[in-house]
MARDOKOL-603595 format. One record per residue (C-alpha): x negated, y, z negated; residue in three letters; residue number from 1. Coordinates in Angstrom, 3 decimals, m for minus. Layout:
{u:X; v:Y; w:Z; resn:ala; resi:NUM}
...
This chain:
{u:m204.552; v:172.689; w:m210.828; resn:met; resi:1}
{u:m206.896; v:173.911; w:m208.704; resn:ile; resi:2}
{u:m208.044; v:171.431; w:m207.728; resn:thr; resi:3}
{u:m210.099; v:167.459; w:m201.052; resn:ser; resi:4}
{u:m210.351; v:171.207; w:m201.624; resn:lys; resi:5}
{u:m208.889; v:170.992; w:m205.139; resn:arg; resi:6}
{u:m211.315; v:167.986; w:m205.656; resn:leu; resi:7}
{u:m214.168; v:170.102; w:m204.359; resn:ala; resi:8}
{u:m213.207; v:172.841; w:m206.824; resn:ala; resi:9}
{u:m213.182; v:170.306; w:m209.635; resn:gly; resi:10}
{u:m216.583; v:168.955; w:m208.640; resn:val; resi:11}
{u:m218.050; v:172.464; w:m208.449; resn:cys; resi:12}
{u:m216.602; v:173.372; w:m211.832; resn:ala; resi:13}
{u:m218.092; v:170.207; w:m213.322; resn:leu; resi:14}
{u:m221.497; v:170.913; w:m211.799; resn:leu; resi:15}
{u:m221.394; v:174.442; w:m213.186; resn:ala; resi:16}
{u:m220.426; v:173.051; w:m216.560; resn:ala; resi:17}
{u:m223.283; v:170.562; w:m216.528; resn:leu; resi:18}
{u:m225.739; v:173.209; w:m215.409; resn:thr; resi:19}
{u:m224.691; v:175.362; w:m218.349; resn:ala; resi:20}
{u:m224.903; v:172.367; w:m220.694; resn:gly; resi:21}
{u:m221.145; v:171.978; w:m221.105; resn:leu; resi:22}
{u:m219.698; v:168.962; w:m222.882; resn:ala; resi:23}
{u:m216.004; v:168.508; w:m223.535; resn:phe; resi:24}
{u:m215.008; v:168.014; w:m227.197; resn:pro; resi:25}
{u:m214.085; v:164.562; w:m228.401; resn:ala; resi:26}
{u:m210.786; v:165.694; w:m229.914; resn:gly; resi:27}
{u:m207.681; v:166.600; w:m227.962; resn:ala; resi:28}
{u:m207.839; v:170.083; w:m226.487; resn:ala; resi:29}
{u:m205.872; v:172.251; w:m224.100; resn:ala; resi:30}
{u:m205.767; v:170.690; w:m220.671; resn:gly; resi:31}
{u:m206.686; v:167.138; w:m221.725; resn:glu; resi:32}
{u:m204.505; v:164.278; w:m220.423; resn:pro; resi:33}
{u:m202.074; v:163.036; w:m223.053; resn:thr; resi:34}
{u:m200.497; v:160.149; w:m221.144; resn:gly; resi:35}
{u:m197.057; v:161.005; w:m222.510; resn:gln; resi:36}
{u:m195.265; v:161.262; w:m219.156; resn:asp; resi:37}
{u:m195.360; v:158.922; w:m216.175; resn:ala; resi:38}
{u:m197.054; v:160.215; w:m212.992; resn:pro; resi:39}
{u:m194.590; v:161.325; w:m210.301; resn:lys; resi:40}
{u:m194.852; v:161.169; w:m206.509; resn:val; resi:41}
{u:m192.401; v:162.546; w:m203.939; resn:asp; resi:42}
{u:m192.932; v:161.224; w:m200.401; resn:leu; resi:43}
{u:m191.643; v:163.866; w:m197.948; resn:val; resi:44}
{u:m191.069; v:162.441; w:m194.466; resn:leu; resi:45}
{u:m190.458; v:164.383; w:m191.246; resn:asp; resi:46}
{u:m187.483; v:162.769; w:m189.446; resn:val; resi:47}
{u:m187.191; v:165.394; w:m186.703; resn:ser; resi:48}
{u:m186.511; v:164.473; w:m183.079; resn:gly; resi:49}
{u:m190.204; v:164.424; w:m182.144; resn:ser; resi:50}
{u:m190.681; v:161.332; w:m184.324; resn:met; resi:51}
{u:m189.267; v:159.319; w:m181.399; resn:arg; resi:52}
{u:m192.566; v:159.686; w:m179.494; resn:ala; resi:53}
{u:m194.229; v:156.300; w:m178.870; resn:arg; resi:54}
{u:m197.898; v:157.064; w:m179.318; resn:asp; resi:55}
{u:m198.986; v:155.203; w:m182.469; resn:ile; resi:56}
{u:m200.337; v:151.830; w:m181.374; resn:asp; resi:57}
{u:m197.565; v:151.579; w:m178.764; resn:gly; resi:58}
{u:m194.789; v:152.157; w:m181.305; resn:arg; resi:59}
{u:m192.713; v:155.187; w:m182.183; resn:ser; resi:60}
{u:m193.927; v:157.487; w:m184.947; resn:arg; resi:61}
{u:m190.749; v:156.707; w:m186.873; resn:met; resi:62}
{u:m191.335; v:152.955; w:m186.693; resn:ala; resi:63}
{u:m194.913; v:153.412; w:m187.902; resn:ala; resi:64}
{u:m193.739; v:155.579; w:m190.806; resn:ala; resi:65}
{u:m191.080; v:153.042; w:m191.818; resn:lys; resi:66}
{u:m193.581; v:150.173; w:m191.847; resn:gln; resi:67}
{u:m196.050; v:152.268; w:m193.847; resn:ala; resi:68}
{u:m193.358; v:153.161; w:m196.376; resn:phe; resi:69}
{u:m192.330; v:149.531; w:m196.816; resn:asn; resi:70}
{u:m195.918; v:148.469; w:m197.495; resn:glu; resi:71}
{u:m196.489; v:151.418; w:m199.840; resn:val; resi:72}
{u:m193.317; v:150.635; w:m201.788; resn:leu; resi:73}
{u:m194.532; v:147.067; w:m202.295; resn:asp; resi:74}
{u:m197.902; v:148.299; w:m203.604; resn:ala; resi:75}
{u:m196.729; v:151.201; w:m205.795; resn:thr; resi:76}
{u:m198.043; v:150.818; w:m209.378; resn:pro; resi:77}
{u:m195.371; v:150.091; w:m211.957; resn:glu; resi:78}
{u:m196.199; v:153.193; w:m213.986; resn:glu; resi:79}
{u:m195.603; v:155.598; w:m211.061; resn:val; resi:80}
{u:m192.185; v:157.230; w:m210.668; resn:glu; resi:81}
{u:m191.629; v:157.587; w:m206.926; resn:leu; resi:82}
{u:m189.033; v:159.388; w:m204.811; resn:gly; resi:83}
{u:m188.433; v:159.962; w:m201.098; resn:ile; resi:84}
{u:m187.260; v:163.211; w:m199.479; resn:arg; resi:85}
{u:m186.526; v:163.769; w:m195.797; resn:thr; resi:86}
{u:m186.554; v:166.800; w:m193.542; resn:leu; resi:87}
{u:m184.703; v:167.013; w:m190.231; resn:gly; resi:88}
{u:m182.827; v:163.744; w:m190.792; resn:ala; resi:89}
{u:m179.173; v:164.804; w:m190.585; resn:asp; resi:90}
{u:m178.449; v:167.795; w:m188.319; resn:tyr; resi:91}
{u:m178.857; v:167.234; w:m184.537; resn:pro; resi:92}
{u:m177.446; v:170.608; w:m183.406; resn:gly; resi:93}
{u:m178.971; v:173.867; w:m182.177; resn:asp; resi:94}
{u:m177.960; v:176.217; w:m184.988; resn:asp; resi:95}
{u:m181.238; v:177.330; w:m186.566; resn:arg; resi:96}
{u:m179.724; v:178.391; w:m189.896; resn:arg; resi:97}
{u:m178.130; v:174.976; w:m190.397; resn:thr; resi:98}
{u:m181.183; v:173.104; w:m189.123; resn:gly; resi:99}
{u:m183.450; v:174.906; w:m191.592; resn:cys; resi:100}
{u:m181.345; v:173.624; w:m194.495; resn:lys; resi:101}
{u:m181.670; v:170.026; w:m193.348; resn:asp; resi:102}
{u:m183.600; v:168.430; w:m196.212; resn:thr; resi:103}
{u:m182.238; v:165.777; w:m198.558; resn:ala; resi:104}
{u:m183.401; v:163.484; w:m201.324; resn:gln; resi:105}
{u:m183.197; v:159.989; w:m199.844; resn:leu; resi:106}
{u:m184.298; v:158.269; w:m203.061; resn:tyr; resi:107}
{u:m184.549; v:160.138; w:m206.415; resn:pro; resi:108}
{u:m187.859; v:160.418; w:m208.248; resn:val; resi:109}
{u:m187.819; v:157.832; w:m211.019; resn:gly; resi:110}
{u:m188.507; v:154.166; w:m211.794; resn:pro; resi:111}
{u:m188.798; v:152.370; w:m208.469; resn:leu; resi:112}
{u:m186.245; v:149.862; w:m207.196; resn:asp; resi:113}
{u:m188.157; v:148.567; w:m204.187; resn:arg; resi:114}
{u:m185.187; v:146.906; w:m202.469; resn:thr; resi:115}
{u:m182.998; v:149.983; w:m202.765; resn:glu; resi:116}
{u:m185.740; v:152.300; w:m201.544; resn:ala; resi:117}
{u:m186.532; v:150.095; w:m198.529; resn:lys; resi:118}
{u:m182.850; v:149.947; w:m197.614; resn:thr; resi:119}
{u:m182.671; v:153.743; w:m197.675; resn:ala; resi:120}
{u:m185.745; v:154.062; w:m195.444; resn:val; resi:121}
{u:m184.335; v:151.572; w:m192.937; resn:ala; resi:122}
{u:m181.375; v:153.877; w:m192.219; resn:thr; resi:123}
{u:m183.508; v:156.772; w:m190.977; resn:leu; resi:124}
{u:m183.244; v:157.909; w:m187.334; resn:thr; resi:125}
{u:m185.195; v:160.820; w:m185.754; resn:pro; resi:126}
{u:m182.699; v:163.661; w:m185.510; resn:thr; resi:127}
{u:m183.292; v:167.373; w:m185.897; resn:gly; resi:128}
{u:m185.448; v:170.317; w:m186.960; resn:trp; resi:129}
{u:m188.690; v:170.557; w:m188.946; resn:thr; resi:130}
{u:m187.966; v:172.661; w:m192.088; resn:pro; resi:131}
{u:m191.254; v:172.025; w:m193.914; resn:ile; resi:132}
{u:m191.078; v:175.126; w:m196.115; resn:gly; resi:133}
{u:m187.564; v:174.454; w:m197.478; resn:pro; resi:134}
{u:m188.433; v:170.762; w:m197.983; resn:ala; resi:135}
{u:m191.498; v:171.645; w:m200.079; resn:leu; resi:136}
{u:m189.440; v:173.960; w:m202.290; resn:leu; resi:137}
{u:m186.889; v:171.214; w:m202.899; resn:lys; resi:138}
{u:m189.612; v:168.594; w:m203.476; resn:ala; resi:139}
{u:m191.169; v:170.821; w:m206.144; resn:ala; resi:140}
{u:m187.767; v:170.855; w:m207.865; resn:asp; resi:141}
{u:m187.628; v:167.044; w:m207.571; resn:asp; resi:142}
{u:m190.819; v:166.845; w:m209.654; resn:leu; resi:143}
{u:m189.922; v:169.529; w:m212.180; resn:asp; resi:144}
{u:m190.461; v:168.785; w:m215.880; resn:gly; resi:145}
{u:m192.931; v:166.669; w:m217.833; resn:gly; resi:146}
{u:m196.673; v:167.012; w:m218.255; resn:asn; resi:147}
{u:m197.817; v:164.009; w:m216.195; resn:gly; resi:148}
{u:m199.458; v:164.309; w:m212.788; resn:ser; resi:149}
{u:m197.203; v:165.460; w:m209.932; resn:lys; resi:150}
{u:m197.954; v:164.872; w:m206.268; resn:arg; resi:151}
{u:m196.119; v:165.570; w:m203.012; resn:ile; resi:152}
{u:m197.208; v:163.561; w:m199.969; resn:val; resi:153}
{u:m195.971; v:165.309; w:m196.808; resn:leu; resi:154}
{u:m195.960; v:163.358; w:m193.525; resn:ile; resi:155}
{u:m195.145; v:165.350; w:m190.392; resn:ser; resi:156}
{u:m195.768; v:165.279; w:m186.659; resn:asp; resi:157}
{u:m194.907; v:168.898; w:m185.868; resn:gly; resi:158}
{u:m195.206; v:172.469; w:m187.069; resn:glu; resi:159}
{u:m192.529; v:174.084; w:m189.202; resn:asp; resi:160}
{u:m189.633; v:175.466; w:m187.127; resn:thr; resi:161}
{u:m188.142; v:177.704; w:m189.818; resn:cys; resi:162}
{u:m190.417; v:180.792; w:m189.798; resn:ala; resi:163}
{u:m190.643; v:183.367; w:m191.326; resn:pro; resi:164}
{u:m190.528; v:181.019; w:m194.343; resn:leu; resi:165}
{u:m194.213; v:180.123; w:m193.918; resn:asp; resi:166}
{u:m194.870; v:176.690; w:m195.515; resn:pro; resi:167}
{u:m198.426; v:177.766; w:m196.381; resn:cys; resi:168}
{u:m197.055; v:180.716; w:m198.374; resn:glu; resi:169}
{u:m194.547; v:178.352; w:m200.001; resn:val; resi:170}
{u:m197.434; v:176.098; w:m201.096; resn:ala; resi:171}
{u:m199.258; v:179.079; w:m202.600; resn:arg; resi:172}
{u:m196.144; v:180.084; w:m204.533; resn:glu; resi:173}
{u:m195.812; v:176.538; w:m205.862; resn:ile; resi:174}
{u:m199.475; v:176.563; w:m206.935; resn:ala; resi:175}
{u:m199.027; v:179.969; w:m208.595; resn:ala; resi:176}
{u:m196.358; v:178.527; w:m210.896; resn:lys; resi:177}
{u:m199.101; v:176.596; w:m212.694; resn:gly; resi:178}
{u:m197.130; v:173.348; w:m212.931; resn:ile; resi:179}
{u:m200.078; v:171.158; w:m211.892; resn:gly; resi:180}
{u:m198.501; v:169.987; w:m208.626; resn:leu; resi:181}
{u:m200.721; v:168.792; w:m205.755; resn:thr; resi:182}
{u:m199.580; v:168.580; w:m202.122; resn:ile; resi:183}
{u:m201.344; v:166.140; w:m199.792; resn:asp; resi:184}
{u:m200.527; v:166.302; w:m196.080; resn:thr; resi:185}
{u:m200.778; v:163.803; w:m193.229; resn:leu; resi:186}
{u:m200.452; v:164.825; w:m189.577; resn:gly; resi:187}
{u:m199.219; v:162.212; w:m187.110; resn:leu; resi:188}
{u:m201.100; v:162.639; w:m183.804; resn:val; resi:189}
{u:m201.524; v:166.326; w:m184.686; resn:pro; resi:190}
{u:m202.100; v:169.325; w:m182.464; resn:thr; resi:191}
{u:m204.671; v:171.945; w:m183.455; resn:ala; resi:192}
{u:m201.873; v:174.247; w:m184.684; resn:lys; resi:193}
{u:m200.306; v:171.504; w:m186.812; resn:leu; resi:194}
{u:m203.698; v:170.604; w:m188.295; resn:ser; resi:195}
{u:m204.263; v:174.227; w:m189.328; resn:arg; resi:196}
{u:m200.840; v:174.466; w:m190.930; resn:gln; resi:197}
{u:m201.051; v:171.190; w:m192.840; resn:leu; resi:198}
{u:m204.622; v:171.969; w:m193.940; resn:ser; resi:199}
{u:m203.497; v:175.319; w:m195.301; resn:cys; resi:200}
{u:m200.646; v:173.703; w:m197.261; resn:ile; resi:201}
{u:m202.996; v:171.150; w:m198.816; resn:ala; resi:202}
{u:m205.737; v:173.672; w:m199.628; resn:glu; resi:203}
{u:m203.286; v:175.956; w:m201.421; resn:ala; resi:204}
{u:m202.671; v:173.309; w:m204.107; resn:thr; resi:205}
{u:m206.008; v:171.495; w:m204.092; resn:gly; resi:206}
{u:m204.695; v:168.589; w:m202.036; resn:gly; resi:207}
{u:m206.100; v:166.801; w:m198.994; resn:thr; resi:208}
{u:m205.235; v:166.819; w:m195.294; resn:tyr; resi:209}
{u:m205.637; v:163.746; w:m193.091; resn:thr; resi:210}
{u:m205.133; v:163.326; w:m189.355; resn:ser; resi:211}
{u:m203.463; v:159.987; w:m188.518; resn:val; resi:212}
{u:m203.302; v:158.272; w:m185.121; resn:glu; resi:213}
{u:m202.982; v:154.583; w:m186.060; resn:his; resi:214}
{u:m200.606; v:152.495; w:m188.162; resn:gln; resi:215}
{u:m203.211; v:151.123; w:m190.564; resn:asp; resi:216}
{u:m204.604; v:154.626; w:m191.199; resn:glu; resi:217}
{u:m201.167; v:155.852; w:m192.229; resn:leu; resi:218}
{u:m200.504; v:152.918; w:m194.558; resn:thr; resi:219}
{u:m203.941; v:153.035; w:m196.172; resn:asp; resi:220}
{u:m203.872; v:156.792; w:m196.773; resn:lys; resi:221}
{u:m200.379; v:156.903; w:m198.306; resn:val; resi:222}
{u:m201.299; v:153.941; w:m200.535; resn:asn; resi:223}
{u:m204.463; v:155.735; w:m201.628; resn:glu; resi:224}
{u:m202.571; v:158.909; w:m202.526; resn:leu; resi:225}
{u:m199.889; v:157.065; w:m204.503; resn:val; resi:226}
{u:m202.568; v:155.116; w:m206.385; resn:asp; resi:227}
{u:m204.424; v:158.352; w:m207.096; resn:arg; resi:228}
{u:m201.346; v:159.717; w:m208.850; resn:ala; resi:229}
{u:m201.660; v:156.925; w:m211.432; resn:ala; resi:230}
{u:m205.234; v:157.912; w:m212.347; resn:asp; resi:231}
{u:m205.631; v:159.964; w:m215.539; resn:pro; resi:232}
{u:m206.031; v:163.637; w:m214.705; resn:val; resi:233}
{u:m206.810; v:166.773; w:m216.638; resn:val; resi:234}
{u:m204.076; v:169.308; w:m215.978; resn:thr; resi:235}
{u:m205.158; v:172.907; w:m216.606; resn:pro; resi:236}
{u:m203.023; v:174.897; w:m219.028; resn:val; resi:237}
{u:m201.683; v:178.145; w:m217.510; resn:pro; resi:238}
{u:m203.260; v:181.224; w:m219.130; resn:ala; resi:239}
{u:m202.488; v:184.758; w:m218.051; resn:glu; resi:240}
{u:m205.572; v:186.926; w:m218.435; resn:gly; resi:241}
{u:m205.257; v:190.593; w:m219.332; resn:ala; resi:242}
{u:m206.570; v:193.747; w:m217.701; resn:ala; resi:243}
{u:m208.613; v:194.627; w:m220.815; resn:ala; resi:244}
{u:m210.326; v:192.774; w:m223.647; resn:cys; resi:245}
{u:m208.047; v:194.233; w:m226.340; resn:ala; resi:246}
{u:m204.947; v:192.666; w:m224.768; resn:gln; resi:247}
{u:m206.593; v:189.372; w:m223.715; resn:ala; resi:248}
{u:m205.110; v:186.025; w:m224.849; resn:pro; resi:249}
{u:m207.167; v:184.005; w:m227.358; resn:thr; resi:250}
{u:m208.198; v:180.621; w:m225.939; resn:leu; resi:251}
{u:m209.371; v:177.457; w:m227.675; resn:lys; resi:252}
{u:m211.527; v:174.705; w:m226.150; resn:ser; resi:253}
{u:m209.896; v:173.362; w:m222.995; resn:gly; resi:254}
{u:m209.229; v:173.813; w:m219.274; resn:leu; resi:255}
{u:m207.127; v:176.761; w:m218.121; resn:tyr; resi:256}
{u:m205.731; v:178.018; w:m214.811; resn:ser; resi:257}
{u:m204.856; v:181.527; w:m213.688; resn:asp; resi:258}
{u:m204.522; v:183.696; w:m210.575; resn:arg; resi:259}
{u:m206.706; v:186.713; w:m209.880; resn:glu; resi:260}
{u:m205.858; v:189.369; w:m207.324; resn:glu; resi:261}
{u:m208.488; v:190.754; w:m204.960; resn:phe; resi:262}
{u:m210.518; v:193.454; w:m206.709; resn:gly; resi:263}
{u:m209.060; v:192.528; w:m210.094; resn:gln; resi:264}
{u:m210.816; v:191.587; w:m213.363; resn:gln; resi:265}
{u:m209.272; v:189.112; w:m215.832; resn:arg; resi:266}
{u:m210.091; v:189.091; w:m219.569; resn:trp; resi:267}
{u:m209.821; v:186.301; w:m222.149; resn:tyr; resi:268}
{u:m210.902; v:186.077; w:m225.825; resn:arg; resi:269}
{u:m212.603; v:183.215; w:m227.671; resn:val; resi:270}
{u:m213.345; v:183.107; w:m231.399; resn:asp; resi:271}
{u:m216.912; v:181.940; w:m232.156; resn:val; resi:272}
{u:m217.972; v:181.273; w:m235.765; resn:arg; resi:273}
{u:m221.570; v:181.529; w:m237.029; resn:pro; resi:274}
{u:m223.466; v:178.340; w:m236.147; resn:gly; resi:275}
{u:m221.278; v:177.645; w:m233.104; resn:gln; resi:276}
{u:m221.989; v:177.935; w:m229.388; resn:glu; resi:277}
{u:m219.603; v:179.129; w:m226.687; resn:leu; resi:278}
{u:m219.919; v:177.357; w:m223.361; resn:arg; resi:279}
{u:m217.779; v:178.523; w:m220.451; resn:ala; resi:280}
{u:m217.535; v:178.053; w:m216.706; resn:ser; resi:281}
{u:m215.210; v:179.371; w:m214.035; resn:val; resi:282}
{u:m214.343; v:178.294; w:m210.485; resn:ser; resi:283}
{u:m212.529; v:180.517; w:m207.982; resn:val; resi:284}
{u:m211.085; v:178.979; w:m204.818; resn:ala; resi:285}
{u:m210.121; v:180.695; w:m201.560; resn:ala; resi:286}
{u:m206.768; v:179.190; w:m200.598; resn:asp; resi:287}
{u:m206.466; v:181.422; w:m197.507; resn:arg; resi:288}
{u:m208.701; v:183.013; w:m194.881; resn:ala; resi:289}
{u:m211.323; v:185.283; w:m196.473; resn:val; resi:290}
{u:m214.339; v:187.204; w:m195.256; resn:asn; resi:291}
{u:m217.574; v:185.148; w:m195.380; resn:pro; resi:292}
{u:m219.597; v:186.980; w:m198.074; resn:ala; resi:293}
{u:m218.327; v:186.687; w:m201.663; resn:tyr; resi:294}
{u:m219.360; v:186.074; w:m205.255; resn:gly; resi:295}
{u:m218.043; v:185.349; w:m208.744; resn:val; resi:296}
{u:m219.147; v:186.850; w:m212.055; resn:leu; resi:297}
{u:m218.455; v:185.552; w:m215.581; resn:leu; resi:298}
{u:m219.499; v:187.791; w:m218.500; resn:arg; resi:299}
{u:m219.425; v:187.319; w:m222.269; resn:ala; resi:300}
{u:m218.898; v:190.684; w:m223.968; resn:val; resi:301}
{u:m218.510; v:191.767; w:m227.593; resn:thr; resi:302}
{u:m215.294; v:193.414; w:m228.742; resn:ala; resi:303}
{u:m217.180; v:196.740; w:m228.645; resn:lys; resi:304}
{u:m218.115; v:196.293; w:m224.998; resn:gly; resi:305}
{u:m221.743; v:195.164; w:m225.250; resn:arg; resi:306}
{u:m222.618; v:192.469; w:m222.719; resn:glu; resi:307}
{u:m224.097; v:189.345; w:m224.332; resn:ile; resi:308}
{u:m224.810; v:187.070; w:m221.386; resn:val; resi:309}
{u:m223.560; v:186.540; w:m217.851; resn:arg; resi:310}
{u:m223.367; v:183.918; w:m215.134; resn:gly; resi:311}
{u:m223.003; v:184.738; w:m211.443; resn:glu; resi:312}
{u:m223.025; v:183.012; w:m208.067; resn:ala; resi:313}
{u:m222.734; v:184.052; w:m204.416; resn:ala; resi:314}
{u:m221.350; v:182.339; w:m201.319; resn:gly; resi:315}
{u:m221.762; v:182.808; w:m197.581; resn:asn; resi:316}
{u:m218.587; v:181.244; w:m196.205; resn:gly; resi:317}
{u:m219.725; v:177.625; w:m196.025; resn:arg; resi:318}
{u:m217.490; v:176.618; w:m198.946; resn:thr; resi:319}
{u:m214.203; v:178.018; w:m200.212; resn:asp; resi:320}
{u:m214.946; v:177.338; w:m203.901; resn:val; resi:321}
{u:m217.582; v:179.098; w:m206.004; resn:ile; resi:322}
{u:m218.473; v:178.425; w:m209.626; resn:ser; resi:323}
{u:m220.675; v:179.759; w:m212.398; resn:thr; resi:324}
{u:m221.129; v:179.268; w:m216.141; resn:gly; resi:325}
{u:m222.717; v:180.678; w:m219.294; resn:leu; resi:326}
{u:m223.757; v:179.775; w:m222.876; resn:arg; resi:327}
{u:m223.729; v:181.917; w:m225.992; resn:tyr; resi:328}
{u:m225.048; v:180.499; w:m229.283; resn:pro; resi:329}
{u:m224.149; v:182.449; w:m232.419; resn:lys; resi:330}
{u:m226.732; v:182.280; w:m235.185; resn:ala; resi:331}
{u:m225.712; v:180.687; w:m238.459; resn:gly; resi:332}
{u:m224.909; v:182.626; w:m241.619; resn:ser; resi:333}
{u:m225.719; v:182.086; w:m245.286; resn:asp; resi:334}
{u:m222.166; v:183.156; w:m246.123; resn:glu; resi:335}
{u:m219.871; v:180.144; w:m246.129; resn:gly; resi:336}
{u:m216.782; v:182.171; w:m245.232; resn:asp; resi:337}
{u:m218.379; v:184.416; w:m242.591; resn:ala; resi:338}
{u:m215.720; v:185.617; w:m240.117; resn:pro; resi:339}
{u:m215.577; v:184.474; w:m236.495; resn:ala; resi:340}
{u:m216.699; v:186.826; w:m233.760; resn:glu; resi:341}
{u:m214.201; v:187.657; w:m231.010; resn:ala; resi:342}
{u:m216.077; v:187.156; w:m227.729; resn:val; resi:343}
{u:m214.437; v:188.488; w:m224.590; resn:cys; resi:344}
{u:m214.829; v:186.614; w:m221.298; resn:leu; resi:345}
{u:m214.473; v:188.732; w:m218.159; resn:ala; resi:346}
{u:m213.929; v:187.041; w:m214.778; resn:val; resi:347}
{u:m214.285; v:188.953; w:m211.518; resn:ser; resi:348}
{u:m214.900; v:187.984; w:m207.897; resn:his; resi:349}
{u:m215.761; v:189.733; w:m204.640; resn:ser; resi:350}
{u:m213.576; v:187.744; w:m202.237; resn:phe; resi:351}
{u:m211.862; v:189.926; w:m199.646; resn:ser; resi:352}
{u:m208.890; v:188.904; w:m197.533; resn:ala; resi:353}
{u:m209.330; v:188.549; w:m193.789; resn:ala; resi:354}
{u:m207.361; v:190.869; w:m191.524; resn:ser; resi:355}
{u:m203.605; v:190.223; w:m191.625; resn:gly; resi:356}
{u:m203.819; v:187.784; w:m194.562; resn:val; resi:357}
{u:m201.503; v:188.294; w:m197.541; resn:lys; resi:358}
{u:m203.226; v:189.209; w:m200.789; resn:thr; resi:359}
{u:m200.541; v:187.848; w:m203.127; resn:thr; resi:360}
{u:m200.408; v:185.680; w:m205.098; resn:pro; resi:361}
{u:m203.986; v:186.021; w:m206.331; resn:gly; resi:362}
{u:m206.711; v:183.452; w:m205.761; resn:leu; resi:363}
{u:m206.582; v:180.394; w:m208.079; resn:pro; resi:364}
{u:m209.198; v:180.152; w:m210.792; resn:leu; resi:365}
{u:m209.970; v:177.467; w:m213.365; resn:glu; resi:366}
{u:m211.692; v:178.411; w:m216.610; resn:leu; resi:367}
{u:m213.346; v:175.860; w:m218.886; resn:thr; resi:368}
{u:m213.920; v:176.902; w:m222.507; resn:val; resi:369}
{u:m215.806; v:174.825; w:m225.077; resn:asp; resi:370}
{u:m216.852; v:175.877; w:m228.600; resn:val; resi:371}
{u:m219.263; v:173.413; w:m230.244; resn:val; resi:372}
{u:m221.890; v:173.344; w:m232.986; resn:asp; resi:373}
{u:m224.851; v:175.425; w:m231.853; resn:ala; resi:374}
{u:m228.305; v:173.866; w:m231.349; resn:pro; resi:375}
{u:m230.888; v:174.460; w:m234.086; resn:asp; resi:376}
{u:m232.392; v:176.983; w:m233.855; resn:pro; resi:377}
{u:m229.701; v:178.761; w:m231.859; resn:ala; resi:378}
{u:m231.932; v:181.673; w:m230.944; resn:gly; resi:379}
{u:m234.079; v:179.727; w:m228.483; resn:asp; resi:380}
{u:m231.134; v:179.145; w:m226.134; resn:val; resi:381}
{u:m229.964; v:181.740; w:m223.618; resn:ala; resi:382}
{u:m232.636; v:184.207; w:m224.760; resn:ala; resi:383}
{u:m232.277; v:187.156; w:m222.418; resn:phe; resi:384}
{u:m230.227; v:184.881; w:m220.185; resn:gly; resi:385}
{u:m233.194; v:182.580; w:m219.465; resn:leu; resi:386}
{u:m232.658; v:179.907; w:m222.126; resn:gly; resi:387}
{u:m235.594; v:177.477; w:m222.303; resn:arg; resi:388}
{u:m236.649; v:178.816; w:m218.930; resn:gly; resi:389}
{u:m239.142; v:180.926; w:m220.892; resn:trp; resi:390}
{u:m241.293; v:177.794; w:m221.220; resn:trp; resi:391}
{u:m241.241; v:177.272; w:m217.468; resn:leu; resi:392}
{u:m241.969; v:180.948; w:m216.879; resn:leu; resi:393}
{u:m244.981; v:180.774; w:m219.199; resn:gly; resi:394}
{u:m246.334; v:177.670; w:m217.461; resn:val; resi:395}
{u:m245.957; v:179.320; w:m214.052; resn:leu; resi:396}
{u:m247.801; v:182.462; w:m215.235; resn:val; resi:397}
{u:m250.666; v:180.402; w:m216.678; resn:leu; resi:398}
{u:m250.877; v:178.243; w:m213.558; resn:ala; resi:399}
{u:m250.979; v:181.345; w:m211.366; resn:gly; resi:400}
{u:m253.738; v:182.873; w:m213.490; resn:phe; resi:401}
{u:m255.884; v:179.742; w:m213.310; resn:leu; resi:402}
{u:m255.288; v:179.370; w:m209.588; resn:ala; resi:403}
{u:m256.397; v:182.972; w:m209.101; resn:gly; resi:404}
{u:m259.623; v:182.378; w:m211.012; resn:leu; resi:405}
{u:m260.462; v:179.232; w:m209.005; resn:val; resi:406}
{u:m259.658; v:180.933; w:m205.701; resn:trp; resi:407}
{u:m261.825; v:183.959; w:m206.623; resn:gly; resi:408}
{u:m264.777; v:181.756; w:m207.576; resn:trp; resi:409}
{u:m264.496; v:179.752; w:m204.336; resn:leu; resi:410}
{u:m264.327; v:182.953; w:m202.271; resn:ser; resi:411}
{u:m267.461; v:184.398; w:m203.907; resn:arg; resi:412}
{u:m269.326; v:181.094; w:m203.432; resn:trp; resi:413}
{u:m268.420; v:180.968; w:m199.723; resn:arg; resi:414}
{u:m269.533; v:184.574; w:m199.237; resn:val; resi:415}
{u:m272.849; v:183.822; w:m200.996; resn:ala; resi:416}
{u:m273.461; v:180.771; w:m198.775; resn:val; resi:417}
{u:m272.669; v:182.776; w:m195.665; resn:trp; resi:418}
{u:m275.160; v:185.522; w:m196.620; resn:arg; resi:419}
{u:m277.857; v:182.967; w:m197.355; resn:thr; resi:420}
{u:m277.410; v:181.267; w:m193.959; resn:asn; resi:421}
């Protein structure tokens, strides 16, 4: 789930859906929360040597993190399965290969025993390297399985020291798996370089980044993120679009996620029966540096290639998420067993990668599909892509005509007065 940036994507998708008149069906559909599995959170704590620094309210960063963890463990909702993973906690030496493997599960993800978890946290001492990338890969494995919400909360005070395994690329790979995992990051007294790295990790999975310089900020933010995991969420269902309509997967009403390469077009199919209306919206997010001018296009096309209706939007670099939507009502039929029409949805975007930025995996997209009973009469909606905007257009034309007549009369009157005087 695409998903502060992933929240922004969700908000944009919702706004596009509302603009297009979308309404989710009352019954269960793809991507709706089922509540079958408990939400899971893995707290990933940097225990590298730099955590000895005493610059958080006169205390060491490690002491502040321990106090925050103890308070968070006391406040964790009963329904949340929580685990703790460390990075840089065990190897104090100079061998880079060994130091970059230094990540361990301090407390397994599962039902929380607060006393046991606090005891484990109390044993931590700032020690070694900062293998953020390897720790994220292991944390993703900690949360594997189930269909409940999954969240990693990474707390670090320094950049990753295990390049070329770029933690931002690791986050993108995790997001590309389509397992609905969100990574939130917190930087303790961060440098500009650390802020950029942690922001990139969070953006790749739709998470949030927060800069922390005080004890209460750390405690409050971690508590907020753990509580957020317990909120019901809609997890998009992975759907792999095809390169052509004929090979496209058939989707039902629901929320879907996919990845689209730069310059690529993804196709999906939806069956629409007479008397029904197809409502669709798509959001594409830039989870890496892109050039400032871009757009997204969503088209509904018949199986024979005729375009029915389209929705499009453009961006100028101020946001990294762009959304659009469309509606297609299919007229009713007197035949009770009239066959459904296969409507093809084509998604394309004009994002372009900035210089030196990797183009794989593709940019994350979320597609909302809803098939409902069409309004009556169906023909007055989305006519020539304007919908009921024809009424507004007619009013504007009439108002312009009347304004022209009044202005012409006033001009002639003023000229006549001038000549008389």
